[in-house]
Each structure stands twice: as C-alpha cells, then as structure tokens.
C-alpha positions as CSV (number, residue, x, y, z in Angstrom):
1,T,-25.4,-19.8,39.8
2,C,-28.4,-19.9,42.2
3,L,-26.1,-20.9,45.1
4,H,-23.6,-18.2,44.2
5,M,-26.5,-15.7,44.1
6,L,-27.7,-16.7,47.5
7,R,-24.2,-16.5,48.9
8,D,-23.6,-13.0,47.4
9,R,-26.9,-11.9,49.0
10,G,-25.6,-12.9,52.4
11,Y,-27.4,-16.2,52.8
12,L,-25.7,-19.3,54.3
13,V,-24.8,-21.8,51.6
14,A,-22.7,-25.0,52.2
15,V,-19.3,-24.9,50.5
16,E,-19.7,-28.5,49.4
17,D,-22.9,-27.6,47.5
18,I,-21.2,-24.7,45.7
19,N,-18.2,-26.9,44.8
20,M,-20.3,-29.9,43.6
21,D,-19.2,-31.1,40.2
22,L,-21.5,-32.3,37.4
23,P,-21.4,-36.1,38.1
24,Q,-22.1,-35.5,41.8
25,F,-25.0,-33.2,40.9
26,K,-26.5,-35.7,38.5
27,S,-26.3,-38.6,41.0
28,A,-27.7,-36.4,43.9
29,Y,-30.6,-35.0,41.9
30,R,-31.4,-37.7,39.4
31,D,-35.1,-38.4,38.9
32,G,-35.9,-41.6,40.7
33,N,-38.3,-42.8,38.0
34,D,-35.8,-42.3,35.2
35,T,-34.5,-45.5,33.8
36,S,-33.1,-44.2,30.5
37,S,-29.3,-43.8,29.9
38,A,-29.7,-40.0,29.7
39,V,-30.0,-38.5,33.1
40,T,-33.1,-36.5,33.9
41,I,-32.9,-34.1,36.9
42,S,-35.8,-33.9,39.3
43,R,-36.7,-30.2,39.5
44,N,-38.5,-30.8,42.8
45,K,-35.4,-32.3,44.4
46,I,-33.2,-29.2,43.6
47,T,-35.5,-26.9,45.5
48,C,-33.4,-25.2,48.2
49,W,-33.8,-23.1,51.3
50,A,-31.3,-20.7,53.0
51,C,-31.3,-18.2,55.9
52,R,-29.3,-15.1,56.2
53,E,-26.0,-15.2,58.0
54,D,-26.8,-12.2,60.4
55,D,-30.5,-12.9,60.8
56,N,-31.9,-16.5,61.0
57,S,-35.5,-15.2,60.6
58,D,-34.7,-13.9,57.1
59,Q,-35.2,-17.0,54.9
60,I,-35.5,-17.7,51.2
61,F,-36.7,-20.5,49.0
62,V,-35.5,-21.3,45.5
63,F,-38.1,-23.2,43.5
64,F,-37.6,-24.9,40.1
65,P,-41.2,-25.5,38.8
66,S,-41.5,-28.5,36.6
67,T,-44.4,-27.0,34.6
68,Y,-43.2,-25.4,31.3
69,K,-45.5,-22.3,31.7
70,I,-46.3,-20.9,35.1
71,G,-49.9,-20.2,35.9
72,V,-51.6,-18.7,39.0
73,D,-52.2,-22.1,40.6
74,V,-48.4,-22.7,40.8
75,I,-47.9,-19.3,42.4
76,R,-50.6,-20.1,45.0
77,D,-48.9,-23.4,45.8
78,Y,-45.6,-21.8,46.4
79,H,-47.2,-19.0,48.4
80,K,-48.8,-21.6,50.6
81,Q,-45.4,-23.3,51.2
82,M,-43.9,-19.9,52.1
83,Q,-46.7,-19.2,54.6
84,Q,-46.3,-22.7,56.2
85,Q,-42.6,-22.2,56.7
86,G,-42.7,-18.5,57.6
87,V,-40.6,-17.5,54.6
88,T,-41.2,-14.0,53.1
89,R,-39.0,-14.3,49.9
90,C,-38.6,-16.8,47.1
91,I,-37.0,-17.2,43.7
92,L,-38.7,-19.1,40.9
93,V,-36.4,-20.4,38.2
94,I,-38.8,-21.0,35.3
95,Q,-38.2,-22.9,32.1
96,N,-40.1,-20.6,29.7
97,S,-42.6,-18.0,30.7
98,I,-45.1,-16.9,33.3
99,S,-48.8,-16.2,32.5
100,P,-50.2,-12.6,32.9
101,T,-52.5,-13.7,35.7
102,A,-49.6,-15.3,37.6
103,R,-47.6,-12.1,37.1
104,K,-50.5,-10.1,38.7
105,A,-50.7,-12.6,41.6
106,I,-47.0,-12.0,42.2
107,Q,-47.6,-8.3,42.3
108,K,-50.5,-8.7,44.7
109,L,-48.4,-10.8,47.1
110,R,-45.7,-8.1,47.1
111,T,-48.1,-5.8,48.8
112,K,-48.5,-8.4,51.5
113,N,-44.7,-8.5,52.1
114,K,-44.3,-11.7,50.2
115,I,-41.6,-11.3,47.5
116,I,-41.5,-13.7,44.6
117,E,-38.7,-13.1,42.1
118,Q,-38.6,-14.9,38.8
119,F,-35.6,-15.8,36.6
120,V,-35.7,-17.7,33.3
121,E,-33.2,-20.6,33.3
122,A,-31.3,-19.0,30.5
123,E,-30.6,-15.9,32.6
124,L,-28.8,-18.1,35.2
125,L,-26.6,-20.1,32.9
126,V,-23.7,-17.7,33.6
127,N,-23.0,-15.8,36.8
128,I,-23.0,-12.2,35.4
129,T,-21.1,-10.8,38.4
130,E,-18.1,-12.8,37.3
131,H,-18.1,-11.5,33.8
132,V,-15.0,-9.5,32.8
133,L,-17.1,-6.5,31.6
134,V,-19.2,-6.3,34.8
135,P,-17.5,-4.2,37.5
136,K,-17.6,-5.2,41.2
137,H,-21.0,-4.2,42.8
138,I,-21.3,-4.0,46.6
139,P,-24.8,-3.4,48.0
140,L,-24.6,-1.0,51.0
141,S,-26.5,-1.4,54.3
142,D,-28.9,1.4,55.4
143,E,-26.2,2.6,57.9
144,Q,-23.6,2.7,55.1
145,K,-26.0,4.5,52.8
146,Q,-26.7,7.2,55.5
147,E,-22.9,7.5,56.1
148,L,-22.3,8.0,52.4
149,L,-25.0,10.7,52.1
150,N,-23.7,12.5,55.2
151,R,-20.1,12.4,54.0
152,Y,-20.8,13.9,50.6
153,K,-23.7,16.1,51.9
154,V,-26.1,14.9,49.2
155,K,-29.7,13.6,49.1
156,A,-30.4,10.1,47.9
157,T,-32.2,11.5,44.8
158,Q,-28.9,13.2,43.7
159,L,-27.1,9.9,43.3
160,P,-26.8,8.3,39.8
161,R,-29.5,5.8,39.2
162,M,-29.7,2.1,38.5
163,Q,-32.9,0.4,37.4
164,V,-34.5,-2.2,39.6
165,S,-34.8,-4.3,36.5
166,D,-31.0,-4.1,35.8
167,P,-29.5,-7.7,35.7
168,V,-27.1,-7.0,38.5
169,S,-29.8,-5.4,40.6
170,R,-32.0,-8.5,40.1
171,Y,-29.0,-10.8,40.9
172,Y,-28.6,-9.1,44.3
173,G,-32.4,-8.9,44.9
174,L,-32.2,-5.1,45.4
175,S,-35.3,-3.1,46.2
176,I,-36.0,0.5,45.3
177,G,-33.9,2.9,47.5
178,R,-30.9,0.6,48.0
179,V,-27.5,2.0,47.2
180,V,-24.7,0.1,45.4
181,K,-21.0,0.8,45.5
182,I,-19.5,0.1,42.1
183,I,-15.7,-0.4,41.8
184,R,-14.2,-0.1,38.2
185,A,-10.6,-0.5,37.1
186,S,-9.1,2.8,35.9
187,E,-5.9,3.3,33.9
188,T,-5.1,6.6,35.6
189,A,-6.3,6.1,39.2
190,G,-6.0,2.3,39.5
191,R,-9.6,2.0,40.6
192,Y,-12.7,4.2,40.2
193,V,-15.5,4.1,42.8
194,T,-19.1,5.3,42.0
195,Y,-22.4,4.9,43.8
196,R,-25.8,4.3,42.3
197,I,-29.3,4.2,43.9
198,V,-31.8,1.6,42.7
199,C,-35.0,3.2,41.3
C-alpha cells in the first residue's frame, strides 16, 4: 500500500517492487538475526526512498520505526537523516501511537518546511482508493486549479470542502488549498464530476 501511495502521488516506484508477492517479500526483508521458523521482518530494511517523476529534487522517505511507541528522540533521528539526504518529506508507518511531545516536534518541523506524515499500520492494510465505495480522486496541479476557477468564474473559497484529515487527502499527501477532482458513477449521466478544496 505504501508503494501504491507513493506511485499515486507521482513518485517513481519500481514495478517489480509493487508486484512482489509475499514469499519474495519475506525472503528479501527477513530479519538476519531471526532463526525461528516464523519469519520476522526487519522494519529497518523496508525503509524506502523515492523521487518525483517530474522533479528529481522532490524526494520522500518512508520509515517503519521498530519502536512500539514513537518518542521525540525517534523524530529527531529521522529529521537528521532527512537533513543529511536533503529530503523535505517523509512518512512514518508506526505500530501503535506517537507521544504528545513527538507530535509537537513534528508540528515544529513543519514550520521549517520539513513535512513528517504519520500513518498507523492498520490504516495501510488496505488501499482505500481501490475500495468500491471510494470514488476516483485526481489531485489538480496549481495550473489546473487556476484554469478551473477561471472556467467557472468562482473563488477557491466557493468550492465544496474536503478536510485535510480526510483519509483520501492523507493518502495523497494533500496540503491546504489543493483542489481534487472527484469522479463518481451516475445512473443518469454515466459519470458525475465534482471538485473539492482541501481545508
């Protein structure tokens, strides 16, 4: 699901990584110290990095912290890695929860143009954009947004709203002010298109 999410955001992801089956995944990311019959996956090994298709300078990390509860020290370590590599955005896939001080540290880093998103593992068990009840969402570029506003002669504030905390908004990593085109199936028109602004 993480690789699908990166691909849907416009990052380059290898097709063989997306198409990897469970036995291949287990053999590639097995914990080297594990000697038991049950396979233990090394969370550090599955850390991944990607850059955007149209802009190589726009890069992202996906970290899978091995600690059960994330504290501020873990956030500082990941921030240090981001600085060393020149990466401005990362995703943390956490097992349980994040401490209030770590949450504050993430908010503080956002003001320094370092974006750290967090997802609990359970949220990524299923790709929500492939669910039958979720219509197709297409994030618009700034040029497409301006073209839409000019065509319909409306202000951005007049568009229907979508919360920045909405699961689909989080999946695409949308920031406040981005516009999403939503295509729904319609019995009468065939398809029904609406636009929402993230707020």
